[in-house]
ModelCIF file with pLDDT and N, C-alpha, C, O atoms, coordinates in Angstrom:
data_MODEL
#
_entry.id   MODEL 
#
_entity.id                         1 
_entity.type                       polymer 
_entity.pdbx_number_of_molecules   1 
#
_entity_poly.entity_id                      1 
_entity_poly.type                           'polypeptide(L)' 
_entity_poly.nstd_linkage                   no 
_entity_poly.nstd_monomer                   no 
_entity_poly.pdbx_seq_one_letter_code       MILHTLFGRHLVDFKASHWDRGRFVSRCTVCGCEMVKLPGLTWQASGRRV 
_entity_poly.pdbx_seq_one_letter_code_can   MILHTLFGRHLVDFKASHWDRGRFVSRCTVCGCEMVKLPGLTWQASGRRV 
_entity_poly.pdbx_strand_id                 A 
#
loop_
_entity_poly_seq.entity_id 
_entity_poly_seq.num 
_entity_poly_seq.mon_id 
_entity_poly_seq.hetero 
1 1  MET n 
1 2  ILE n 
1 3  LEU n 
1 4  HIS n 
1 5  THR n 
1 6  LEU n 
1 7  PHE n 
1 8  GLY n 
1 9  ARG n 
1 10 HIS n 
1 11 LEU n 
1 12 VAL n 
1 13 ASP n 
1 14 PHE n 
1 15 LYS n 
1 16 ALA n 
1 17 SER n 
1 18 HIS n 
1 19 TRP n 
1 20 ASP n 
1 21 ARG n 
1 22 GLY n 
1 23 ARG n 
1 24 PHE n 
1 25 VAL n 
1 26 SER n 
1 27 ARG n 
1 28 CYS n 
1 29 THR n 
1 30 VAL n 
1 31 CYS n 
1 32 GLY n 
1 33 CYS n 
1 34 GLU n 
1 35 MET n 
1 36 VAL n 
1 37 LYS n 
1 38 LEU n 
1 39 PRO n 
1 40 GLY n 
1 41 LEU n 
1 42 THR n 
1 43 TRP n 
1 44 GLN n 
1 45 ALA n 
1 46 SER n 
1 47 GLY n 
1 48 ARG n 
1 49 ARG n 
1 50 VAL n 
#
_struct_asym.id          A 
_struct_asym.entity_id   1 
#
loop_
_ma_qa_metric.id 
_ma_qa_metric.mode 
_ma_qa_metric.name 
_ma_qa_metric.software_group_id 
_ma_qa_metric.type 
1 global pLDDT . pLDDT 
2 local  pLDDT . pLDDT 
#
_ma_qa_metric_global.metric_id      1 
_ma_qa_metric_global.metric_value   84.30 
_ma_qa_metric_global.model_id       1 
_ma_qa_metric_global.ordinal_id     1 
#
loop_
_ma_qa_metric_local.label_asym_id 
_ma_qa_metric_local.label_comp_id 
_ma_qa_metric_local.label_seq_id 
_ma_qa_metric_local.metric_id 
_ma_qa_metric_local.metric_value 
_ma_qa_metric_local.model_id 
_ma_qa_metric_local.ordinal_id 
A MET 1  2 60.00 1 1  
A ILE 2  2 62.00 1 2  
A LEU 3  2 65.00 1 3  
A HIS 4  2 69.00 1 4  
A THR 5  2 64.00 1 5  
A LEU 6  2 70.00 1 6  
A PHE 7  2 72.00 1 7  
A GLY 8  2 69.00 1 8  
A ARG 9  2 79.00 1 9  
A HIS 10 2 85.00 1 10 
A LEU 11 2 88.00 1 11 
A VAL 12 2 91.00 1 12 
A ASP 13 2 93.00 1 13 
A PHE 14 2 91.00 1 14 
A LYS 15 2 93.00 1 15 
A ALA 16 2 89.00 1 16 
A SER 17 2 93.00 1 17 
A HIS 18 2 94.00 1 18 
A TRP 19 2 95.00 1 19 
A ASP 20 2 92.00 1 20 
A ARG 21 2 90.00 1 21 
A GLY 22 2 91.00 1 22 
A ARG 23 2 94.00 1 23 
A PHE 24 2 95.00 1 24 
A VAL 25 2 95.00 1 25 
A SER 26 2 95.00 1 26 
A ARG 27 2 93.00 1 27 
A CYS 28 2 90.00 1 28 
A THR 29 2 89.00 1 29 
A VAL 30 2 86.00 1 30 
A CYS 31 2 86.00 1 31 
A GLY 32 2 87.00 1 32 
A CYS 33 2 88.00 1 33 
A GLU 34 2 91.00 1 34 
A MET 35 2 92.00 1 35 
A VAL 36 2 94.00 1 36 
A LYS 37 2 94.00 1 37 
A LEU 38 2 92.00 1 38 
A PRO 39 2 91.00 1 39 
A GLY 40 2 92.00 1 40 
A LEU 41 2 93.00 1 41 
A THR 42 2 92.00 1 42 
A TRP 43 2 91.00 1 43 
A GLN 44 2 89.00 1 44 
A ALA 45 2 85.00 1 45 
A SER 46 2 82.00 1 46 
A GLY 47 2 66.00 1 47 
A ARG 48 2 63.00 1 48 
A ARG 49 2 61.00 1 49 
A VAL 50 2 54.00 1 50 
#
loop_
_atom_site.group_PDB 
_atom_site.id 
_atom_site.type_symbol 
_atom_site.label_atom_id 
_atom_site.label_alt_id 
_atom_site.label_comp_id 
_atom_site.label_asym_id 
_atom_site.label_entity_id 
_atom_site.label_seq_id 
_atom_site.pdbx_PDB_ins_code 
_atom_site.Cartn_x 
_atom_site.Cartn_y 
_atom_site.Cartn_z 
_atom_site.occupancy 
_atom_site.B_iso_or_equiv 
_atom_site.pdbx_formal_charge 
_atom_site.auth_seq_id 
_atom_site.auth_comp_id 
_atom_site.auth_asym_id 
_atom_site.auth_atom_id 
_atom_site.pdbx_PDB_model_num 
ATOM 1   N N  . MET A 1 1  ? -48.210 54.837 56.775 1.00 60.00 ? 1  MET A N  1 
ATOM 2   C CA . MET A 1 1  ? -47.836 55.414 58.059 1.00 60.00 ? 1  MET A CA 1 
ATOM 3   C C  . MET A 1 1  ? -46.791 54.564 58.766 1.00 60.00 ? 1  MET A C  1 
ATOM 4   O O  . MET A 1 1  ? -45.949 55.106 59.482 1.00 60.00 ? 1  MET A O  1 
ATOM 5   N N  . ILE A 1 2  ? -46.820 53.245 58.586 1.00 62.00 ? 2  ILE A N  1 
ATOM 6   C CA . ILE A 1 2  ? -45.847 52.376 59.245 1.00 62.00 ? 2  ILE A CA 1 
ATOM 7   C C  . ILE A 1 2  ? -44.436 52.667 58.739 1.00 62.00 ? 2  ILE A C  1 
ATOM 8   O O  . ILE A 1 2  ? -43.510 52.785 59.542 1.00 62.00 ? 2  ILE A O  1 
ATOM 9   N N  . LEU A 1 3  ? -44.257 52.784 57.422 1.00 65.00 ? 3  LEU A N  1 
ATOM 10  C CA . LEU A 1 3  ? -42.939 53.110 56.871 1.00 65.00 ? 3  LEU A CA 1 
ATOM 11  C C  . LEU A 1 3  ? -42.475 54.478 57.340 1.00 65.00 ? 3  LEU A C  1 
ATOM 12  O O  . LEU A 1 3  ? -41.288 54.680 57.596 1.00 65.00 ? 3  LEU A O  1 
ATOM 13  N N  . HIS A 1 4  ? -43.393 55.406 57.451 1.00 69.00 ? 4  HIS A N  1 
ATOM 14  C CA . HIS A 1 4  ? -43.042 56.738 57.930 1.00 69.00 ? 4  HIS A CA 1 
ATOM 15  C C  . HIS A 1 4  ? -42.527 56.656 59.369 1.00 69.00 ? 4  HIS A C  1 
ATOM 16  O O  . HIS A 1 4  ? -41.543 57.311 59.715 1.00 69.00 ? 4  HIS A O  1 
ATOM 17  N N  . THR A 1 5  ? -43.173 55.875 60.184 1.00 64.00 ? 5  THR A N  1 
ATOM 18  C CA . THR A 1 5  ? -42.751 55.716 61.573 1.00 64.00 ? 5  THR A CA 1 
ATOM 19  C C  . THR A 1 5  ? -41.396 55.018 61.671 1.00 64.00 ? 5  THR A C  1 
ATOM 20  O O  . THR A 1 5  ? -40.551 55.414 62.475 1.00 64.00 ? 5  THR A O  1 
ATOM 21  N N  . LEU A 1 6  ? -41.184 53.982 60.861 1.00 70.00 ? 6  LEU A N  1 
ATOM 22  C CA . LEU A 1 6  ? -39.939 53.227 60.914 1.00 70.00 ? 6  LEU A CA 1 
ATOM 23  C C  . LEU A 1 6  ? -38.748 53.983 60.338 1.00 70.00 ? 6  LEU A C  1 
ATOM 24  O O  . LEU A 1 6  ? -37.670 53.990 60.932 1.00 70.00 ? 6  LEU A O  1 
ATOM 25  N N  . PHE A 1 7  ? -38.938 54.617 59.187 1.00 72.00 ? 7  PHE A N  1 
ATOM 26  C CA . PHE A 1 7  ? -37.816 55.225 58.480 1.00 72.00 ? 7  PHE A CA 1 
ATOM 27  C C  . PHE A 1 7  ? -37.776 56.746 58.553 1.00 72.00 ? 7  PHE A C  1 
ATOM 28  O O  . PHE A 1 7  ? -36.773 57.350 58.173 1.00 72.00 ? 7  PHE A O  1 
ATOM 29  N N  . GLY A 1 8  ? -38.827 57.368 59.026 1.00 69.00 ? 8  GLY A N  1 
ATOM 30  C CA . GLY A 1 8  ? -38.835 58.819 59.169 1.00 69.00 ? 8  GLY A CA 1 
ATOM 31  C C  . GLY A 1 8  ? -38.822 59.569 57.852 1.00 69.00 ? 8  GLY A C  1 
ATOM 32  O O  . GLY A 1 8  ? -38.300 60.682 57.789 1.00 69.00 ? 8  GLY A O  1 
ATOM 33  N N  . ARG A 1 9  ? -39.387 58.985 56.787 1.00 79.00 ? 9  ARG A N  1 
ATOM 34  C CA . ARG A 1 9  ? -39.436 59.641 55.483 1.00 79.00 ? 9  ARG A CA 1 
ATOM 35  C C  . ARG A 1 9  ? -40.574 60.652 55.470 1.00 79.00 ? 9  ARG A C  1 
ATOM 36  O O  . ARG A 1 9  ? -41.746 60.274 55.474 1.00 79.00 ? 9  ARG A O  1 
ATOM 37  N N  . HIS A 1 10 ? -40.235 61.921 55.454 1.00 85.00 ? 10 HIS A N  1 
ATOM 38  C CA . HIS A 1 10 ? -41.240 62.974 55.419 1.00 85.00 ? 10 HIS A CA 1 
ATOM 39  C C  . HIS A 1 10 ? -41.502 63.366 53.973 1.00 85.00 ? 10 HIS A C  1 
ATOM 40  O O  . HIS A 1 10 ? -40.572 63.469 53.174 1.00 85.00 ? 10 HIS A O  1 
ATOM 41  N N  . LEU A 1 11 ? -42.764 63.584 53.641 1.00 88.00 ? 11 LEU A N  1 
ATOM 42  C CA . LEU A 1 11 ? -43.165 63.998 52.306 1.00 88.00 ? 11 LEU A CA 1 
ATOM 43  C C  . LEU A 1 11 ? -43.651 65.437 52.366 1.00 88.00 ? 11 LEU A C  1 
ATOM 44  O O  . LEU A 1 11 ? -44.616 65.745 53.066 1.00 88.00 ? 11 LEU A O  1 
ATOM 45  N N  . VAL A 1 12 ? -42.982 66.315 51.632 1.00 91.00 ? 12 VAL A N  1 
ATOM 46  C CA . VAL A 1 12 ? -43.294 67.738 51.668 1.00 91.00 ? 12 VAL A CA 1 
ATOM 47  C C  . VAL A 1 12 ? -44.585 68.022 50.906 1.00 91.00 ? 12 VAL A C  1 
ATOM 48  O O  . VAL A 1 12 ? -44.795 67.509 49.807 1.00 91.00 ? 12 VAL A O  1 
ATOM 49  N N  . ASP A 1 13 ? -45.437 68.836 51.495 1.00 93.00 ? 13 ASP A N  1 
ATOM 50  C CA . ASP A 1 13 ? -46.663 69.293 50.845 1.00 93.00 ? 13 ASP A CA 1 
ATOM 51  C C  . ASP A 1 13 ? -46.311 70.572 50.080 1.00 93.00 ? 13 ASP A C  1 
ATOM 52  O O  . ASP A 1 13 ? -46.305 71.658 50.660 1.00 93.00 ? 13 ASP A O  1 
ATOM 53  N N  . PHE A 1 14 ? -46.020 70.447 48.784 1.00 91.00 ? 14 PHE A N  1 
ATOM 54  C CA . PHE A 1 14 ? -45.583 71.586 47.982 1.00 91.00 ? 14 PHE A CA 1 
ATOM 55  C C  . PHE A 1 14 ? -46.681 72.631 47.799 1.00 91.00 ? 14 PHE A C  1 
ATOM 56  O O  . PHE A 1 14 ? -46.381 73.804 47.577 1.00 91.00 ? 14 PHE A O  1 
ATOM 57  N N  . LYS A 1 15 ? -47.937 72.226 47.888 1.00 93.00 ? 15 LYS A N  1 
ATOM 58  C CA . LYS A 1 15 ? -49.038 73.178 47.757 1.00 93.00 ? 15 LYS A CA 1 
ATOM 59  C C  . LYS A 1 15 ? -49.110 74.121 48.958 1.00 93.00 ? 15 LYS A C  1 
ATOM 60  O O  . LYS A 1 15 ? -49.583 75.251 48.832 1.00 93.00 ? 15 LYS A O  1 
ATOM 61  N N  . ALA A 1 16 ? -48.647 73.668 50.111 1.00 89.00 ? 16 ALA A N  1 
ATOM 62  C CA . ALA A 1 16 ? -48.699 74.482 51.327 1.00 89.00 ? 16 ALA A CA 1 
ATOM 63  C C  . ALA A 1 16 ? -47.394 75.223 51.602 1.00 89.00 ? 16 ALA A C  1 
ATOM 64  O O  . ALA A 1 16 ? -47.307 75.947 52.594 1.00 89.00 ? 16 ALA A O  1 
ATOM 65  N N  . SER A 1 17 ? -46.377 75.064 50.755 1.00 93.00 ? 17 SER A N  1 
ATOM 66  C CA . SER A 1 17 ? -45.087 75.704 51.020 1.00 93.00 ? 17 SER A CA 1 
ATOM 67  C C  . SER A 1 17 ? -45.155 77.199 50.722 1.00 93.00 ? 17 SER A C  1 
ATOM 68  O O  . SER A 1 17 ? -45.845 77.641 49.803 1.00 93.00 ? 17 SER A O  1 
ATOM 69  N N  . HIS A 1 18 ? -44.421 77.959 51.524 1.00 94.00 ? 18 HIS A N  1 
ATOM 70  C CA . HIS A 1 18 ? -44.358 79.399 51.342 1.00 94.00 ? 18 HIS A CA 1 
ATOM 71  C C  . HIS A 1 18 ? -43.012 79.919 51.854 1.00 94.00 ? 18 HIS A C  1 
ATOM 72  O O  . HIS A 1 18 ? -42.320 79.241 52.613 1.00 94.00 ? 18 HIS A O  1 
ATOM 73  N N  . TRP A 1 19 ? -42.656 81.121 51.430 1.00 95.00 ? 19 TRP A N  1 
ATOM 74  C CA . TRP A 1 19 ? -41.398 81.753 51.798 1.00 95.00 ? 19 TRP A CA 1 
ATOM 75  C C  . TRP A 1 19 ? -41.595 82.507 53.103 1.00 95.00 ? 19 TRP A C  1 
ATOM 76  O O  . TRP A 1 19 ? -42.520 83.312 53.220 1.00 95.00 ? 19 TRP A O  1 
ATOM 77  N N  . ASP A 1 20 ? -40.729 82.253 54.092 1.00 92.00 ? 20 ASP A N  1 
ATOM 78  C CA . ASP A 1 20 ? -40.868 82.894 55.392 1.00 92.00 ? 20 ASP A CA 1 
ATOM 79  C C  . ASP A 1 20 ? -39.491 83.144 55.987 1.00 92.00 ? 20 ASP A C  1 
ATOM 80  O O  . ASP A 1 20 ? -38.763 82.195 56.276 1.00 92.00 ? 20 ASP A O  1 
ATOM 81  N N  . ARG A 1 21 ? -39.123 84.402 56.175 1.00 90.00 ? 21 ARG A N  1 
ATOM 82  C CA . ARG A 1 21 ? -37.861 84.792 56.814 1.00 90.00 ? 21 ARG A CA 1 
ATOM 83  C C  . ARG A 1 21 ? -36.637 84.126 56.184 1.00 90.00 ? 21 ARG A C  1 
ATOM 84  O O  . ARG A 1 21 ? -35.789 83.595 56.902 1.00 90.00 ? 21 ARG A O  1 
ATOM 85  N N  . GLY A 1 22 ? -36.535 84.146 54.874 1.00 91.00 ? 22 GLY A N  1 
ATOM 86  C CA . GLY A 1 22 ? -35.359 83.637 54.185 1.00 91.00 ? 22 GLY A CA 1 
ATOM 87  C C  . GLY A 1 22 ? -35.295 82.133 54.006 1.00 91.00 ? 22 GLY A C  1 
ATOM 88  O O  . GLY A 1 22 ? -34.225 81.587 53.736 1.00 91.00 ? 22 GLY A O  1 
ATOM 89  N N  . ARG A 1 23 ? -36.417 81.461 54.150 1.00 94.00 ? 23 ARG A N  1 
ATOM 90  C CA . ARG A 1 23 ? -36.448 80.003 53.980 1.00 94.00 ? 23 ARG A CA 1 
ATOM 91  C C  . ARG A 1 23 ? -37.843 79.592 53.508 1.00 94.00 ? 23 ARG A C  1 
ATOM 92  O O  . ARG A 1 23 ? -38.822 80.314 53.697 1.00 94.00 ? 23 ARG A O  1 
ATOM 93  N N  . PHE A 1 24 ? -37.904 78.425 52.895 1.00 95.00 ? 24 PHE A N  1 
ATOM 94  C CA . PHE A 1 24 ? -39.197 77.862 52.527 1.00 95.00 ? 24 PHE A CA 1 
ATOM 95  C C  . PHE A 1 24 ? -39.727 77.068 53.712 1.00 95.00 ? 24 PHE A C  1 
ATOM 96  O O  . PHE A 1 24 ? -38.971 76.369 54.386 1.00 95.00 ? 24 PHE A O  1 
ATOM 97  N N  . VAL A 1 25 ? -41.019 77.177 53.963 1.00 95.00 ? 25 VAL A N  1 
ATOM 98  C CA . VAL A 1 25 ? -41.661 76.466 55.065 1.00 95.00 ? 25 VAL A CA 1 
ATOM 99  C C  . VAL A 1 25 ? -42.847 75.691 54.497 1.00 95.00 ? 25 VAL A C  1 
ATOM 100 O O  . VAL A 1 25 ? -43.605 76.215 53.681 1.00 95.00 ? 25 VAL A O  1 
ATOM 101 N N  . SER A 1 26 ? -43.001 74.454 54.928 1.00 95.00 ? 26 SER A N  1 
ATOM 102 C CA . SER A 1 26 ? -44.118 73.627 54.510 1.00 95.00 ? 26 SER A CA 1 
ATOM 103 C C  . SER A 1 26 ? -44.447 72.679 55.653 1.00 95.00 ? 26 SER A C  1 
ATOM 104 O O  . SER A 1 26 ? -44.083 72.923 56.804 1.00 95.00 ? 26 SER A O  1 
ATOM 105 N N  . ARG A 1 27 ? -45.140 71.593 55.322 1.00 93.00 ? 27 ARG A N  1 
ATOM 106 C CA . ARG A 1 27 ? -45.442 70.579 56.331 1.00 93.00 ? 27 ARG A CA 1 
ATOM 107 C C  . ARG A 1 27 ? -45.365 69.206 55.686 1.00 93.00 ? 27 ARG A C  1 
ATOM 108 O O  . ARG A 1 27 ? -45.414 69.084 54.462 1.00 93.00 ? 27 ARG A O  1 
ATOM 109 N N  . CYS A 1 28 ? -45.246 68.187 56.501 1.00 90.00 ? 28 CYS A N  1 
ATOM 110 C CA . CYS A 1 28 ? -45.209 66.806 56.030 1.00 90.00 ? 28 CYS A CA 1 
ATOM 111 C C  . CYS A 1 28 ? -46.648 66.361 55.775 1.00 90.00 ? 28 CYS A C  1 
ATOM 112 O O  . CYS A 1 28 ? -47.528 66.587 56.605 1.00 90.00 ? 28 CYS A O  1 
ATOM 113 N N  . THR A 1 29 ? -46.882 65.729 54.624 1.00 89.00 ? 29 THR A N  1 
ATOM 114 C CA . THR A 1 29 ? -48.231 65.284 54.298 1.00 89.00 ? 29 THR A CA 1 
ATOM 115 C C  . THR A 1 29 ? -48.652 64.074 55.127 1.00 89.00 ? 29 THR A C  1 
ATOM 116 O O  . THR A 1 29 ? -49.845 63.784 55.221 1.00 89.00 ? 29 THR A O  1 
ATOM 117 N N  . VAL A 1 30 ? -47.706 63.369 55.725 1.00 86.00 ? 30 VAL A N  1 
ATOM 118 C CA . VAL A 1 30 ? -48.016 62.163 56.493 1.00 86.00 ? 30 VAL A CA 1 
ATOM 119 C C  . VAL A 1 30 ? -48.319 62.491 57.957 1.00 86.00 ? 30 VAL A C  1 
ATOM 120 O O  . VAL A 1 30 ? -49.373 62.126 58.478 1.00 86.00 ? 30 VAL A O  1 
ATOM 121 N N  . CYS A 1 31 ? -47.376 63.189 58.620 1.00 86.00 ? 31 CYS A N  1 
ATOM 122 C CA . CYS A 1 31 ? -47.537 63.416 60.058 1.00 86.00 ? 31 CYS A CA 1 
ATOM 123 C C  . CYS A 1 31 ? -47.847 64.861 60.431 1.00 86.00 ? 31 CYS A C  1 
ATOM 124 O O  . CYS A 1 31 ? -48.234 65.130 61.568 1.00 86.00 ? 31 CYS A O  1 
ATOM 125 N N  . GLY A 1 32 ? -47.685 65.805 59.488 1.00 87.00 ? 32 GLY A N  1 
ATOM 126 C CA . GLY A 1 32 ? -48.018 67.194 59.764 1.00 87.00 ? 32 GLY A CA 1 
ATOM 127 C C  . GLY A 1 32 ? -46.927 68.006 60.423 1.00 87.00 ? 32 GLY A C  1 
ATOM 128 O O  . GLY A 1 32 ? -47.167 69.159 60.780 1.00 87.00 ? 32 GLY A O  1 
ATOM 129 N N  . CYS A 1 33 ? -45.722 67.449 60.603 1.00 88.00 ? 33 CYS A N  1 
ATOM 130 C CA . CYS A 1 33 ? -44.656 68.232 61.235 1.00 88.00 ? 33 CYS A CA 1 
ATOM 131 C C  . CYS A 1 33 ? -44.150 69.293 60.259 1.00 88.00 ? 33 CYS A C  1 
ATOM 132 O O  . CYS A 1 33 ? -44.264 69.139 59.043 1.00 88.00 ? 33 CYS A O  1 
ATOM 133 N N  . GLU A 1 34 ? -43.593 70.364 60.807 1.00 91.00 ? 34 GLU A N  1 
ATOM 134 C CA . GLU A 1 34 ? -43.097 71.456 59.988 1.00 91.00 ? 34 GLU A CA 1 
ATOM 135 C C  . GLU A 1 34 ? -41.831 71.040 59.248 1.00 91.00 ? 34 GLU A C  1 
ATOM 136 O O  . GLU A 1 34 ? -40.957 70.379 59.809 1.00 91.00 ? 34 GLU A O  1 
ATOM 137 N N  . MET A 1 35 ? -41.746 71.438 57.978 1.00 92.00 ? 35 MET A N  1 
ATOM 138 C CA . MET A 1 35 ? -40.575 71.177 57.145 1.00 92.00 ? 35 MET A CA 1 
ATOM 139 C C  . MET A 1 35 ? -39.996 72.523 56.729 1.00 92.00 ? 35 MET A C  1 
ATOM 140 O O  . MET A 1 35 ? -40.744 73.438 56.384 1.00 92.00 ? 35 MET A O  1 
ATOM 141 N N  . VAL A 1 36 ? -38.670 72.653 56.758 1.00 94.00 ? 36 VAL A N  1 
ATOM 142 C CA . VAL A 1 36 ? -38.014 73.888 56.349 1.00 94.00 ? 36 VAL A CA 1 
ATOM 143 C C  . VAL A 1 36 ? -36.941 73.581 55.313 1.00 94.00 ? 36 VAL A C  1 
ATOM 144 O O  . VAL A 1 36 ? -36.364 72.494 55.297 1.00 94.00 ? 36 VAL A O  1 
ATOM 145 N N  . LYS A 1 37 ? -36.686 74.562 54.445 1.00 94.00 ? 37 LYS A N  1 
ATOM 146 C CA . LYS A 1 37 ? -35.670 74.409 53.412 1.00 94.00 ? 37 LYS A CA 1 
ATOM 147 C C  . LYS A 1 37 ? -34.975 75.738 53.216 1.00 94.00 ? 37 LYS A C  1 
ATOM 148 O O  . LYS A 1 37 ? -35.597 76.719 52.811 1.00 94.00 ? 37 LYS A O  1 
ATOM 149 N N  . LEU A 1 38 ? -33.696 75.768 53.502 1.00 92.00 ? 38 LEU A N  1 
ATOM 150 C CA . LEU A 1 38 ? -32.888 76.941 53.213 1.00 92.00 ? 38 LEU A CA 1 
ATOM 151 C C  . LEU A 1 38 ? -32.459 76.875 51.756 1.00 92.00 ? 38 LEU A C  1 
ATOM 152 O O  . LEU A 1 38 ? -32.330 75.780 51.208 1.00 92.00 ? 38 LEU A O  1 
ATOM 153 N N  . PRO A 1 39 ? -32.235 78.016 51.114 1.00 91.00 ? 39 PRO A N  1 
ATOM 154 C CA . PRO A 1 39 ? -31.821 77.998 49.707 1.00 91.00 ? 39 PRO A CA 1 
ATOM 155 C C  . PRO A 1 39 ? -30.569 77.149 49.500 1.00 91.00 ? 39 PRO A C  1 
ATOM 156 O O  . PRO A 1 39 ? -29.574 77.319 50.205 1.00 91.00 ? 39 PRO A O  1 
ATOM 157 N N  . GLY A 1 40 ? -30.622 76.238 48.532 1.00 92.00 ? 40 GLY A N  1 
ATOM 158 C CA . GLY A 1 40 ? -29.485 75.381 48.206 1.00 92.00 ? 40 GLY A CA 1 
ATOM 159 C C  . GLY A 1 40 ? -29.382 74.108 49.024 1.00 92.00 ? 40 GLY A C  1 
ATOM 160 O O  . GLY A 1 40 ? -28.513 73.280 48.749 1.00 92.00 ? 40 GLY A O  1 
ATOM 161 N N  . LEU A 1 41 ? -30.230 73.925 50.009 1.00 93.00 ? 41 LEU A N  1 
ATOM 162 C CA . LEU A 1 41 ? -30.204 72.727 50.845 1.00 93.00 ? 41 LEU A CA 1 
ATOM 163 C C  . LEU A 1 41 ? -31.457 71.895 50.606 1.00 93.00 ? 41 LEU A C  1 
ATOM 164 O O  . LEU A 1 41 ? -32.345 72.307 49.859 1.00 93.00 ? 41 LEU A O  1 
ATOM 165 N N  . THR A 1 42 ? -31.533 70.731 51.235 1.00 92.00 ? 42 THR A N  1 
ATOM 166 C CA . THR A 1 42 ? -32.692 69.865 51.093 1.00 92.00 ? 42 THR A CA 1 
ATOM 167 C C  . THR A 1 42 ? -33.715 70.167 52.197 1.00 92.00 ? 42 THR A C  1 
ATOM 168 O O  . THR A 1 42 ? -33.407 70.845 53.178 1.00 92.00 ? 42 THR A O  1 
ATOM 169 N N  . TRP A 1 43 ? -34.922 69.656 52.018 1.00 91.00 ? 43 TRP A N  1 
ATOM 170 C CA . TRP A 1 43 ? -35.974 69.819 53.021 1.00 91.00 ? 43 TRP A CA 1 
ATOM 171 C C  . TRP A 1 43 ? -35.597 69.051 54.282 1.00 91.00 ? 43 TRP A C  1 
ATOM 172 O O  . TRP A 1 43 ? -35.077 67.938 54.203 1.00 91.00 ? 43 TRP A O  1 
ATOM 173 N N  . GLN A 1 44 ? -35.858 69.644 55.444 1.00 89.00 ? 44 GLN A N  1 
ATOM 174 C CA . GLN A 1 44 ? -35.589 69.006 56.733 1.00 89.00 ? 44 GLN A CA 1 
ATOM 175 C C  . GLN A 1 44 ? -36.781 69.202 57.649 1.00 89.00 ? 44 GLN A C  1 
ATOM 176 O O  . GLN A 1 44 ? -37.442 70.240 57.614 1.00 89.00 ? 44 GLN A O  1 
ATOM 177 N N  . ALA A 1 45 ? -37.048 68.200 58.466 1.00 85.00 ? 45 ALA A N  1 
ATOM 178 C CA . ALA A 1 45 ? -38.128 68.306 59.452 1.00 85.00 ? 45 ALA A CA 1 
ATOM 179 C C  . ALA A 1 45 ? -37.611 69.114 60.631 1.00 85.00 ? 45 ALA A C  1 
ATOM 180 O O  . ALA A 1 45 ? -36.512 68.859 61.122 1.00 85.00 ? 45 ALA A O  1 
ATOM 181 N N  . SER A 1 46 ? -38.387 70.079 61.086 1.00 82.00 ? 46 SER A N  1 
ATOM 182 C CA . SER A 1 46 ? -37.966 70.895 62.222 1.00 82.00 ? 46 SER A CA 1 
ATOM 183 C C  . SER A 1 46 ? -38.435 70.300 63.539 1.00 82.00 ? 46 SER A C  1 
ATOM 184 O O  . SER A 1 46 ? -37.989 70.725 64.605 1.00 82.00 ? 46 SER A O  1 
ATOM 185 N N  . GLY A 1 47 ? -39.340 69.309 63.477 1.00 66.00 ? 47 GLY A N  1 
ATOM 186 C CA . GLY A 1 47 ? -39.817 68.660 64.691 1.00 66.00 ? 47 GLY A CA 1 
ATOM 187 C C  . GLY A 1 47 ? -41.052 69.292 65.274 1.00 66.00 ? 47 GLY A C  1 
ATOM 188 O O  . GLY A 1 47 ? -41.698 68.701 66.139 1.00 66.00 ? 47 GLY A O  1 
ATOM 189 N N  . ARG A 1 48 ? -41.402 70.500 64.813 1.00 63.00 ? 48 ARG A N  1 
ATOM 190 C CA . ARG A 1 48 ? -42.598 71.177 65.298 1.00 63.00 ? 48 ARG A CA 1 
ATOM 191 C C  . ARG A 1 48 ? -43.829 70.705 64.563 1.00 63.00 ? 48 ARG A C  1 
ATOM 192 O O  . ARG A 1 48 ? -43.778 70.452 63.359 1.00 63.00 ? 48 ARG A O  1 
ATOM 193 N N  . ARG A 1 49 ? -44.929 70.584 65.269 1.00 61.00 ? 49 ARG A N  1 
ATOM 194 C CA . ARG A 1 49 ? -46.217 70.250 64.634 1.00 61.00 ? 49 ARG A CA 1 
ATOM 195 C C  . ARG A 1 49 ? -46.868 71.525 64.140 1.00 61.00 ? 49 ARG A C  1 
ATOM 196 O O  . ARG A 1 49 ? -46.841 72.550 64.821 1.00 61.00 ? 49 ARG A O  1 
ATOM 197 N N  . VAL A 1 50 ? -47.449 71.463 62.961 1.00 54.00 ? 50 VAL A N  1 
ATOM 198 C CA . VAL A 1 50 ? -48.120 72.626 62.392 1.00 54.00 ? 50 VAL A CA 1 
ATOM 199 C C  . VAL A 1 50 ? -49.590 72.541 62.682 1.00 54.00 ? 50 VAL A C  1 
ATOM 200 O O  . VAL A 1 50 ? -50.349 73.427 62.289 1.00 54.00 ? 50 VAL A O  1 
#
């Protein structure tokens, strides 16, 4: 958790990912914030808590 707080490295929970409105949606396994991925791009934290 300390490294996550310092560096902001979010780890995507692939088991919880699903397709929603033209993008993949999941959550971070460390802090629980929402992660989104548009086709062809990398996963990004949206800042919302799930």
